[in-house]
All heavy atoms as an XYZ file, in Angstrom:
795
protein
N       0.482    -18.817    -12.281
C       0.948    -18.731    -10.932
C      -0.279    -18.473    -10.007
O      -1.097    -17.592    -10.266
C       1.964    -17.597    -10.750
C       2.356    -17.350     -9.327
S       3.351    -15.854     -9.017
C       4.726    -16.118    -10.057
N      -0.357    -19.222     -8.936
C      -1.463    -19.004     -7.988
C      -1.114    -17.836     -7.087
O       0.025    -17.540     -6.846
C      -1.720    -20.291     -7.205
O      -0.612    -20.563     -6.412
N      -2.179    -17.175     -6.645
C      -2.012    -16.044     -5.738
C      -1.817    -16.493     -4.295
O      -2.453    -17.473     -3.864
C      -3.260    -15.139     -5.847
C      -3.391    -14.424     -7.180
C      -4.576    -13.517     -7.166
C      -4.710    -12.766     -8.464
N      -5.803    -11.822     -8.449
N      -0.986    -15.814     -3.598
C      -0.738    -16.030     -2.215
C      -1.224    -14.787     -1.467
O      -0.872    -13.660     -1.775
C       0.752    -16.256     -1.908
C       1.316    -17.452     -2.680
C       1.007    -16.400     -0.384
C       2.830    -17.511     -2.684
N      -2.104    -14.996     -0.475
C      -2.669    -13.885      0.271
C      -2.082    -13.893      1.690
O      -1.999    -14.900      2.339
C      -4.217    -14.044      0.352
C      -4.849    -13.888     -0.976
C      -5.185    -15.007     -1.765
C      -5.110    -12.619     -1.497
C      -5.769    -14.840     -3.024
C      -5.717    -12.459     -2.732
C      -6.033    -13.570     -3.507
O      -6.629    -13.408     -4.707
N      -1.695    -12.671      2.125
C      -1.184    -12.489      3.454
C      -1.963    -11.343      4.115
O      -2.661    -10.570      3.470
C       0.331    -12.209      3.498
C       0.692    -10.893      2.801
C       1.108    -13.337      2.878
C       2.118    -10.445      3.003
N      -1.797    -11.253      5.427
C      -2.516    -10.211      6.214
C      -2.210     -8.855      5.608
O      -1.069     -8.519      5.249
C      -2.008    -10.288      7.653
C      -2.676     -9.208      8.517
O      -3.888     -9.296      8.683
O      -1.963     -8.287      8.963
N      -3.229     -8.052      5.475
C      -3.115     -6.723      4.823
C      -2.052     -5.856      5.542
O      -1.268     -5.206      4.829
C      -4.481     -5.992      4.865
C      -4.469     -4.721      4.092
O      -3.994     -4.638      2.982
N      -4.973     -3.657      4.745
N      -2.035     -5.823      6.879
C      -1.053     -4.974      7.551
C       0.373     -5.442      7.304
O       1.275     -4.616      7.154
C      -1.364     -4.891      9.076
O      -1.253     -6.168      9.647
N       0.580     -6.716      7.208
C       1.935     -7.282      6.935
C       2.380     -6.915      5.507
O       3.491     -6.472      5.273
C       1.951     -8.815      7.109
O       1.560     -9.083      8.439
C       3.327     -9.352      6.819
N       1.452     -7.039      4.561
C       1.683     -6.687      3.157
C       2.088     -5.220      3.053
O       3.059     -4.847      2.445
C       0.485     -7.043      2.300
C       0.703     -6.781      0.820
C       1.404     -7.704      0.042
C       0.237     -5.632      0.222
C       1.607     -7.470     -1.294
C       0.419     -5.389     -1.101
C       1.091     -6.303     -1.905
N       1.255     -4.348      3.670
C       1.483     -2.919      3.631
C       2.771     -2.537      4.291
O       3.502     -1.637      3.782
C       0.325     -2.158      4.226
C      -0.940     -2.237      3.408
S      -2.378     -1.450      4.170
C      -1.821      0.238      4.246
N       3.085     -3.181      5.395
C       4.355     -2.898      6.091
C       5.546     -3.216      5.224
O       6.533     -2.465      5.161
C       4.414     -3.672      7.426
C       5.677     -3.418      8.230
C       5.701     -4.187      9.526
O       4.714     -4.878      9.856
O       6.737     -4.105     10.203
N       5.478     -4.341      4.505
C       6.581     -4.772      3.630
C       6.764     -3.733      2.485
O       7.889     -3.297      2.246
C       6.235     -6.176      3.057
C       7.104     -6.570      1.917
C       8.425     -6.914      2.136
C       6.618     -6.604      0.624
C       9.259     -7.323      1.098
C       7.427     -6.990     -0.451
C       8.765     -7.344     -0.213
O       9.543     -7.716     -1.233
N       5.700     -3.367      1.812
C       5.758     -2.412      0.685
C       6.194     -1.057      1.262
O       7.054     -0.368      0.602
C       4.432     -2.318     -0.051
C       4.027     -3.698     -0.615
C       4.535     -1.310     -1.194
C       4.935     -4.332     -1.599
N       5.700     -0.644      2.374
C       6.094      0.614      2.977
C       7.575      0.613      3.280
O       8.289      1.644      2.987
C       5.313      0.887      4.254
C       5.827      2.068      5.004
O       5.666      3.216      4.496
O       6.405      1.902      6.110
N       8.124     -0.433      3.831
C       9.536     -0.468      4.152
C      10.428     -0.333      2.866
O      11.382      0.414      2.892
C       9.882     -1.780      4.896
C      11.296     -1.875      5.384
C      11.634     -0.834      6.494
O      10.709     -0.482      7.260
O      12.765     -0.412      6.553
N      10.059     -1.010      1.869
C      10.741     -0.911      0.595
C      10.731      0.545      0.048
O      11.725      1.140     -0.327
C      10.187     -1.815     -0.481
C      10.400     -3.317     -0.307
C       9.616     -4.084     -1.377
C      11.885     -3.662     -0.410
N       9.509      1.067     -0.006
C       9.300      2.450     -0.554
C      10.024      3.489      0.272
O      10.602      4.433     -0.258
C       7.824      2.760     -0.696
N       9.986      3.357      1.608
C      10.662      4.301      2.466
C      12.177      4.254      2.284
O      12.823      5.284      2.129
C      10.321      4.044      3.966
O       8.906      4.206      4.140
C      11.022      4.958      4.914
N      12.759      3.092      2.213
C      14.202      2.963      2.040
C      14.650      3.536      0.707
O      15.632      4.260      0.630
C      14.636      1.463      2.156
C      14.584      0.949      3.526
C      15.042     -0.471      3.574
N      14.931     -1.043      4.925
C      15.561     -2.084      5.329
N      16.370     -2.758      4.520
N      15.416     -2.507      6.578
N      13.891      3.280     -0.332
C      14.213      3.847     -1.665
C      14.094      5.342     -1.663
O      14.926      6.033     -2.226
C      13.366      3.141     -2.729
C      13.733      1.711     -2.864
C      13.499      3.880     -4.084
C      12.758      0.850     -3.679
N      13.049      5.850     -1.018
C      12.863      7.309     -0.928
C      14.011      7.941     -0.136
O      14.490      8.999     -0.564
C      11.506      7.604     -0.273
O      10.460      6.993     -1.033
C      11.262      9.092     -0.166
N      14.398      7.340      0.959
C      15.470      7.897      1.779
C      16.785      7.890      0.988
O      17.590      8.818      1.071
C      15.650      7.109      3.085
C      14.529      7.392      4.038
C      14.602      6.539      5.295
O      15.157      5.427      5.275
O      14.111      7.029      6.345
N      16.990      6.829      0.216
C      18.234      6.788     -0.636
C      18.223      7.898     -1.708
O      19.253      8.497     -1.971
C      18.373      5.440     -1.308
C      18.801      4.353     -0.393
C      19.002      3.007     -1.073
O      19.254      2.984     -2.302
O      18.860      1.961     -0.432
N      17.066      8.174     -2.248
C      16.926      9.183     -3.297
C      17.078     10.588     -2.791
O      17.748     11.391     -3.359
C      15.558      8.974     -3.959
C      15.113     10.083     -4.897
C      15.907     10.116     -6.190
N      15.372     10.974     -7.197
C      15.500     12.309     -7.196
N      16.099     12.938     -6.202
N      14.937     13.035     -8.176
N      16.472     10.854     -1.577
C      16.409     12.250     -1.105
C      17.421     12.529     -0.011
O      17.614     13.692      0.352
C      14.973     12.588     -0.662
C      14.036     12.798     -1.801
C      13.328     11.701     -2.298
C      13.904     14.018     -2.401
C      12.461     11.861     -3.378
C      13.018     14.196     -3.478
C      12.312     13.095     -3.943
N      18.027     11.509      0.595
C      18.989     11.704      1.626
C      18.465     12.489      2.787
O      17.382     12.271      3.263
N      19.272     13.459      3.231
C      18.890     14.273      4.405
C      17.672     15.148      4.153
O      17.049     15.590      5.114
C      20.074     15.170      4.806
C      21.298     14.411      5.298
C      22.413     15.312      5.692
O      22.262     16.545      5.726
O      23.539     14.780      5.890
N      17.329     15.360      2.916
C      16.167     16.229      2.600
C      14.852     15.439      2.520
O      13.818     15.983      2.130
C      16.448     16.942      1.256
C      17.613     17.866      1.305
C      17.900     18.533      0.005
O      17.064     18.418     -0.915
O      18.945     19.160     -0.101
N      14.893     14.146      2.886
C      13.676     13.339      2.842
C      12.607     13.802      3.804
O      11.441     13.873      3.475
C      14.028     11.880      3.240
O      15.046     11.382      2.320
C      12.814     10.983      3.120
N      13.024     14.189      4.986
C      12.078     14.471      6.099
C      11.943     15.944      6.410
O      12.928     16.728      6.235
C      12.522     13.719      7.334
C      12.628     12.230      7.139
C      13.769     11.561      6.890
C      11.588     11.282      7.089
N      13.493     10.230      6.739
C      12.154     10.041      6.846
C      10.211     11.354      7.264
C      11.412      8.875      6.764
C       9.448     10.217      7.172
C      10.072      8.960      6.896
N      10.808     16.334      6.890
C      10.567     17.676      7.376
C       9.593     17.564      8.620
O       8.919     16.556      8.765
C       9.951     18.539      6.301
O       9.887     19.902      6.767
C       8.565     18.125      5.896
N       9.606     18.590      9.432
C       8.647     18.585     10.565
C       7.285     19.005     10.061
O       7.145     19.897      9.252
C       9.135     19.561     11.638
C      10.244     18.981     12.494
C      10.521     19.812     13.739
O       9.551     20.370     14.317
O      11.702     19.912     14.106
N       6.282     18.324     10.573
C       4.904     18.671     10.209
C       3.965     17.716     10.863
O       4.365     16.886     11.672
N       2.701     17.813     10.590
C       1.710     16.905     11.141
C       0.779     16.469     10.006
O       0.536     17.210      9.049
C       0.909     17.540     12.254
O       0.153     18.638     11.763
N       0.314     15.280     10.124
C      -0.568     14.705      9.146
C      -2.034     15.100      9.363
O      -2.839     15.103      8.466
C      -0.438     13.191      9.100
C       0.949     12.669      8.741
C       0.993     11.154      8.910
C       1.313     13.075      7.316
N      -2.383     15.448     10.633
C      -3.732     15.769     10.955
C      -3.754     17.030     11.801
O      -2.797     17.360     12.487
C      -4.348     14.644     11.744
C      -4.469     13.325     10.969
C      -5.000     12.225     11.821
O      -5.612     12.484     12.849
O      -4.890     11.040     11.367
N      -4.881     17.726     11.763
C      -5.066     18.942     12.540
C      -5.010     18.578     14.047
O      -5.431     17.500     14.445
C      -6.388     19.557     12.203
C      -6.589     20.955     12.755
C      -7.880     21.575     12.264
O      -8.226     21.378     11.086
O      -8.489     22.258     13.084
N      -4.487     19.463     14.834
C      -4.359     19.309     16.293
C      -3.413     18.145     16.673
O      -3.498     17.653     17.790
C      -5.723     19.095     16.934
C      -6.662     20.275     16.729
O      -6.230     21.405     16.723
N      -7.937     19.997     16.546
N      -2.575     17.785     15.811
C      -1.580     16.741     16.096
C      -0.218     17.445     16.233
O       0.099     18.370     15.510
C      -1.506     15.716     14.958
C      -0.560     14.573     15.207
C      -0.511     13.623     14.037
O      -0.758     14.006     12.902
N      -0.159     12.380     14.280
N       0.549     16.983     17.218
C       1.867     17.617     17.412
C       2.763     17.294     16.197
O       2.563     16.313     15.491
C       2.490     17.117     18.710
O       2.728     15.714     18.643
N       3.745     18.179     15.977
C       4.634     18.021     14.859
C       5.449     16.740     15.019
O       5.831     16.324     16.089
C       5.611     19.198     14.765
C       4.938     20.399     14.100
O       3.783     20.240     13.607
O       5.568     21.484     14.085
N       5.655     16.096     13.934
C       6.431     14.926     13.811
C       7.206     14.952     12.535
O       6.999     15.868     11.705
C       5.537     13.647     13.918
O       6.327     12.532     13.987
C       4.594     13.567     12.721
N       8.072     14.023     12.297
C       8.830     13.977     11.040
C       7.973     13.300      9.958
O       7.517     12.182     10.115
C      10.168     13.261     11.215
C      11.097     13.930     12.198
S      11.420     15.636     11.827
C      12.549     15.470     10.448
N       7.750     14.029      8.834
C       7.003     13.481      7.698
C       7.825     13.731      6.432
O       8.801     14.503      6.444
C       5.634     14.163      7.541
C       5.757     15.656      7.346
C       4.746     13.845      8.767
C       4.456     16.376      6.986
N       7.524     13.039      5.365
C       8.180     13.243      4.086
C       7.965     14.685      3.629
O       6.841     15.237      3.805
C       7.647     12.319      2.995
C       8.054     10.901      3.102
C       7.094      9.919      3.054
C       9.399     10.538      3.249
C       7.474      8.568      3.100
C       9.764      9.204      3.296
C       8.808      8.217      3.234
N       8.983     15.295      2.987
C       8.731     16.575      2.390
C       7.857     16.314      1.145
O       7.630     15.170      0.779
C      10.049     17.326      2.045
C      10.794     16.715      0.872
O      10.214     16.340     -0.146
N      12.112     16.592      1.027
N       7.350     17.354      0.537
C       6.386     17.190     -0.549
C       6.897     16.400     -1.699
O       6.203     15.461     -2.199
C       5.920     18.579     -1.032
C       4.752     18.511     -2.000
C       4.225     19.883     -2.394
O       4.438     20.879     -1.661
O       3.563     19.947     -3.444
N       8.104     16.657     -2.139
C       8.684     15.908     -3.291
C       8.948     14.503     -2.897
O       8.671     13.541     -3.723
C       9.996     16.567     -3.788
C       9.736     17.882     -4.466
O       8.636     18.150     -4.948
O      10.668     18.706     -4.459
N       9.438     14.250     -1.700
C       9.682     12.876     -1.225
C       8.395     12.126     -1.114
O       8.317     10.919     -1.421
C      10.436     12.906      0.071
N       7.293     12.764     -0.658
C       6.009     12.087     -0.556
C       5.467     11.638     -1.909
O       4.987     10.543     -2.057
C       4.982     13.008      0.118
C       3.630     12.359      0.343
C       3.692     11.174      1.303
O       4.089     11.377      2.485
N       3.301     10.017      0.920
N       5.607     12.562     -2.877
C       5.163     12.184     -4.266
C       5.991     11.012     -4.777
O       5.451     10.065     -5.385
C       5.316     13.383     -5.200
C       4.326     14.481     -4.875
O       3.305     14.209     -4.253
O       4.564     15.620     -5.329
N       7.300     11.019     -4.589
C       8.176      9.949     -5.008
C       7.838      8.668     -4.294
O       7.704      7.585     -4.928
C       9.638     10.326     -4.736
C      10.633      9.324     -5.188
C      11.034      9.249     -6.483
C      11.194      8.431     -4.256
C      11.988      8.294     -6.913
C      12.078      7.480     -4.643
C      12.512      7.408     -5.968
N       7.627      8.711     -2.990
C       7.248      7.584     -2.173
C       5.972      6.910     -2.705
O       5.871      5.697     -2.871
C       7.067      7.969     -0.720
C       6.404      6.924      0.160
C       7.155      5.947      0.793
C       5.017      6.902      0.298
C       6.517      4.966      1.559
C       4.388      5.896      1.046
C       5.153      4.959      1.698
O       4.528      3.997      2.429
N       4.970      7.777     -2.996
C       3.692      7.250     -3.476
C       3.871      6.452     -4.790
O       3.281      5.383     -4.965
C       2.650      8.358     -3.743
C       2.235      9.041     -2.453
O       2.394      8.498     -1.365
N       1.677     10.225     -2.547
N       4.707      7.002     -5.706
C       4.964      6.330     -6.965
C       5.690      5.012     -6.742
O       5.352      3.994     -7.358
C       5.772      7.207     -7.903
C       4.985      8.419     -8.421
O       3.732      8.383     -8.359
O       5.603      9.382     -8.877
N       6.726      5.038     -5.856
C       7.506      3.832     -5.589
C       6.625      2.783     -4.902
O       6.689      1.600     -5.267
C       8.736      4.151     -4.732
C       9.433      2.902     -4.230
C       9.709      5.015     -5.561
N       5.815      3.186     -3.972
C       4.914      2.266     -3.289
C       4.034      1.535     -4.317
O       3.925      0.306     -4.277
C       4.033      3.016     -2.258
C       3.217      2.093     -1.404
C       3.632      1.791     -0.112
C       2.004      1.550     -1.868
C       2.874      0.951      0.722
C       1.291      0.671     -1.026
C       1.701      0.394      0.229
O       0.961     -0.460      1.020
N       3.396      2.320     -5.170
C       2.517      1.717     -6.187
C       3.316      0.754     -7.104
O       2.830     -0.328     -7.422
C       1.861      2.802     -7.057
C       0.808      3.596     -6.312
O       0.374      3.172     -5.221
O       0.462      4.692     -6.789
N       4.501      1.179     -7.513
C       5.345      0.363     -8.405
C       5.680     -0.966     -7.744
O       5.591     -2.040     -8.370
C       6.586      1.126     -8.783
C       7.502      0.330     -9.681
C       8.795      1.135    -10.036
O       8.875      2.319     -9.710
O       9.691      0.470    -10.584
N       6.148     -0.914     -6.478
C       6.553     -2.179     -5.810
C       5.399     -3.027     -5.396
O       5.512     -4.227     -5.308
C       7.502     -1.819     -4.639
C       8.900     -1.630     -5.145
C       9.298     -0.470     -5.707
C       9.832     -2.696     -5.073
C      10.594     -0.290     -6.231
C      11.075     -2.539     -5.543
C      11.466     -1.349     -6.144
O      12.715     -1.216     -6.657
N       4.248     -2.419     -5.153
C       3.053     -3.212     -4.869
C       2.694     -4.023     -6.104
O       2.408     -5.226     -6.000
C       1.898     -2.297     -4.474
C       0.621     -3.075     -4.151
C      -0.514     -2.126     -3.745
O      -0.518     -0.929     -4.129
O      -1.396     -2.588     -2.992
N       2.732     -3.384     -7.239
C       2.426     -4.045     -8.499
C       3.447     -5.123     -8.844
O       3.074     -6.245     -9.247
C       2.312     -3.008     -9.672
O       1.297     -2.054     -9.365
C       1.990     -3.686    -10.973
N       4.737     -4.800     -8.660
C       5.775     -5.826     -8.907
C       5.598     -7.061     -7.988
O       5.747     -8.167     -8.438
C       7.156     -5.206     -8.692
C       7.691     -4.305     -9.762
C       8.959     -3.616     -9.342
C       7.948     -5.102    -11.051
N       5.306     -6.766     -6.738
C       5.111     -7.900     -5.759
C       3.923     -8.756     -6.183
O       3.994     -9.978     -6.115
C       4.920     -7.335     -4.345
O       6.087     -6.527     -4.002
C       4.732     -8.439     -3.342
N       2.847     -8.099     -6.626
C       1.685     -8.835     -7.076
C       2.043     -9.704     -8.341
O       1.723    -10.881     -8.387
C       0.532     -7.904     -7.472
C      -0.053     -7.155     -6.333
O      -0.719     -6.131     -6.487
N       0.105     -7.636     -5.093
N       2.659     -9.029     -9.309
C       2.891     -9.644    -10.609
C       4.003    -10.718    -10.627
O       3.884    -11.727    -11.282
C       3.147     -8.611    -11.687
C       1.944     -7.751    -11.960
O       0.785     -8.108    -11.628
N       2.169     -6.589    -12.514
N       5.092    -10.420     -9.897
C       6.232    -11.350     -9.967
C       6.140    -12.424     -8.891
O       6.400    -13.612     -9.167
C       7.538    -10.529     -9.840
C       7.733     -9.676    -11.054
C       8.727    -11.490     -9.677
C       8.887     -8.695    -10.981
N       5.813    -12.065     -7.655
C       5.739    -13.026     -6.553
C       4.382    -13.652     -6.413
O       4.218    -14.660     -5.713
C       6.161    -12.382     -5.233
C       7.574    -11.810     -5.177
C       7.861    -11.155     -3.848
C       8.611    -12.910     -5.470
N       3.328    -13.044     -7.001
C       1.984    -13.549     -6.800
C       1.485    -13.332     -5.375
O       0.622    -14.059     -4.909
N       2.030    -12.342     -4.728
C       1.742    -12.068     -3.305
C       0.763    -10.896     -3.250
O       0.999     -9.820     -3.817
C       3.014    -11.737     -2.556
C       2.957    -11.582     -1.067
C       2.559    -12.927     -0.423
C       4.342    -11.188     -0.539
N      -0.344    -11.062     -2.522
C      -1.395    -10.074     -2.414
C      -1.834     -9.942     -0.949
O      -1.675    -10.848     -0.171
C      -2.599    -10.478     -3.257
C      -2.348    -10.551     -4.719
C      -1.732    -11.673     -5.284
C      -2.694     -9.520     -5.561
C      -1.509    -11.728     -6.623
C      -2.451     -9.564     -6.907
C      -1.821    -10.673     -7.436
O      -1.567    -10.740     -8.791
N      -2.414     -8.787     -0.647
C      -3.006     -8.608      0.699
C      -4.376     -9.278      0.747
O      -5.065     -9.379     -0.256
C      -3.061     -7.124      1.065
S      -4.237     -6.175      0.081
N      -4.744     -9.737      1.914
C      -5.986    -10.429      2.024
C      -7.207     -9.554      1.863
O      -8.311    -10.095      1.742
C      -6.049    -11.262      3.324
C      -6.001    -10.411      4.574
O      -5.941     -9.184      4.501
N      -6.008    -11.071      5.728
N      -7.070     -8.266      1.863
C      -8.246     -7.389      1.653
C      -8.753     -7.582      0.203
O      -9.927     -7.436     -0.044
C      -7.887     -5.911      1.919
O      -6.940     -5.436      1.009
N      -7.845     -7.899     -0.744
C      -8.257     -8.196     -2.094
C      -9.129     -9.439     -2.113
O     -10.146     -9.515     -2.796
C      -7.083     -8.396     -3.023
C      -7.532     -8.715     -4.443
C      -6.393     -9.001     -5.407
O      -5.475     -8.167     -5.538
O      -6.443    -10.091     -6.005
N      -8.763    -10.462     -1.362
C      -9.561    -11.670     -1.220
C     -10.938    -11.376     -0.646
O     -11.940    -11.884     -1.136
C      -8.823    -12.684     -0.345
C      -9.383    -14.059     -0.237
C      -9.477    -14.724     -1.595
C      -8.564    -14.932      0.740
N     -10.994    -10.483      0.358
C     -12.277    -10.093      0.936
C     -13.146     -9.438     -0.097
O     -14.344     -9.671     -0.191
C     -12.067     -9.128      2.114
C     -11.409     -9.811      3.320
O     -11.393    -11.068      3.393
O     -10.864     -9.080      4.126
N     -12.541     -8.606     -0.964
C     -13.273     -7.896     -2.002
C     -13.841     -8.895     -3.015
O     -14.979     -8.769     -3.449
C     -12.430     -6.881     -2.724
C     -12.036     -5.704     -1.868
O     -12.677     -5.410     -0.871
N     -10.973     -5.018     -2.221
N     -13.039     -9.929     -3.331
C     -13.499    -10.954     -4.272
C     -14.634    -11.721     -3.689
O     -15.623    -12.079     -4.378
C     -12.339    -11.873     -4.681
C     -11.243    -11.273     -5.513
C     -10.101    -12.251     -5.700
C     -11.770    -10.826     -6.879
N     -14.579    -12.018     -2.400
C     -15.678    -12.757     -1.716
C     -16.921    -11.906     -1.723
O     -18.037    -12.460     -1.915
C     -15.237    -13.113     -0.307
C     -14.189    -14.197     -0.259
C     -13.674    -14.470      1.136
O     -14.031    -13.781      2.119
O     -12.855    -15.413      1.270
N     -16.825    -10.596     -1.494
C     -17.991     -9.701     -1.518
C     -18.606     -9.720     -2.924
O     -19.833     -9.776     -3.064
C     -17.585     -8.266     -1.173
C     -17.248     -8.142      0.332
O     -17.574     -9.056      1.109
O     -16.631     -7.120      0.709
N     -17.783     -9.668     -3.959
C     -18.310     -9.661     -5.345
C     -19.016    -10.981     -5.620
O     -20.100    -10.971     -6.212
C     -17.148     -9.431     -6.328
C     -16.627     -7.995     -6.208
C     -17.579     -9.701     -7.760
C     -15.337     -7.710     -6.953
N     -18.430    -12.093     -5.230
C     -18.991    -13.410     -5.438
C     -20.363    -13.508     -4.696
O     -21.338    -14.036     -5.259
C     -18.078    -14.525     -4.999
N     -20.425    -12.984     -3.508
C     -21.704    -13.027     -2.713
C     -22.769    -12.201     -3.409
O     -23.894    -12.692     -3.545
C     -21.410    -12.477     -1.315
C     -22.626    -12.483     -0.402
C     -22.306    -11.917      0.964
C     -23.595    -11.906      1.825
N     -23.337    -11.289      3.101
N     -22.413    -11.007     -3.867
C     -23.401    -10.193     -4.590
C     -23.868    -10.871     -5.861
O     -25.043    -10.805     -6.242
C     -22.804     -8.820     -4.884
C     -22.647     -7.976     -3.666
C     -21.990     -6.645     -3.971
C     -21.749     -5.922     -2.657
N     -20.985     -4.675     -2.886
N     -22.903    -11.544     -6.553
C     -23.273    -12.243     -7.808
C     -24.242    -13.365     -7.507
O     -25.261    -13.525     -8.214
C     -22.031    -12.771     -8.476
C     -22.284    -13.617     -9.711
C     -22.602    -12.976    -10.921
C     -22.271    -14.969     -9.679
C     -22.884    -13.724    -12.050
C     -22.522    -15.701    -10.783
C     -22.813    -15.084    -11.992
O     -23.089    -15.817    -13.103
N     -23.994    -14.126     -6.439
C     -24.895    -15.258     -6.095
C     -26.270    -14.697     -5.715
O     -27.304    -15.294     -6.094
C     -24.293    -16.046     -4.945
C     -23.162    -16.958     -5.329
C     -22.733    -17.900     -4.218
N     -22.331    -17.240     -3.008
C     -21.050    -16.849     -2.775
N     -20.128    -17.053     -3.649
N     -20.784    -16.256     -1.627
N     -26.275    -13.616     -5.025
C     -27.590    -12.991     -4.656
C     -28.354    -12.535     -5.875
O     -29.594    -12.725     -5.959
C     -27.364    -11.803     -3.701
C     -26.919    -12.201     -2.297
C     -26.508    -10.999     -1.481
O     -26.489     -9.840     -1.953
O     -26.137    -11.227     -0.249
N     -27.682    -11.953     -6.859
C     -28.347    -11.572     -8.072
C     -28.915    -12.750     -8.841
O     -29.992    -12.682     -9.358
C     -27.371    -10.789     -8.971
C     -27.015     -9.366     -8.538
C     -25.925     -8.803     -9.415
C     -28.262     -8.469     -8.650
N     -28.110    -13.809     -8.900
C     -28.566    -15.031     -9.620
C     -29.778    -15.631     -8.941
O     -30.709    -16.160     -9.586
C     -27.446    -16.065     -9.702
C     -26.264    -15.660    -10.533
C     -26.689    -15.501    -11.967
C     -26.243    -16.734    -12.749
N     -26.607    -16.677    -14.154
N     -29.830    -15.628     -7.606
C     -30.940    -16.203     -6.864
C     -32.212    -15.379     -6.993
O     -33.299    -15.921     -6.927
C     -30.592    -16.348     -5.373
C     -29.565    -17.431     -5.061
C     -29.191    -17.349     -3.564
C     -30.096    -18.834     -5.415
N     -32.086    -14.070     -7.195
C     -33.196    -13.180     -7.286
C     -33.785    -13.061     -8.676
O     -34.751    -12.346     -8.876
C     -32.855    -11.775     -6.778
C     -32.540    -11.792     -5.275
O     -33.157    -12.592     -4.512
N     -31.688    -10.942     -4.825
N     -33.235    -13.761     -9.641
C     -33.737    -13.689    -11.040
C     -35.022    -14.471    -11.165
O     -35.296    -15.447    -10.645
C     -32.720    -14.235    -12.007
C     -31.677    -13.175    -12.307
C     -30.827    -13.632    -13.446
C     -29.940    -12.507    -13.919
N     -29.180    -12.851    -15.057
């Protein structure tokens, strides 16, 4: 199966939406708590600690499934491959 690359932000938004919905189904009303992600930031609703851990696992799982089953990847991976190829070509030329 050939790989399909899409914009990184679109890919991340898709996986985030799946992981968030699954996390909310799992934790229900206890999914969210007030807090801030950064110092000097006003309080906002964030995942509670257990929900955050669960979300991280689900995000990783669905990212891998999307890659393996649909052949869908974010374009940042393509950028990384291009960087590796460029470095390889430079090494070959400098021999």
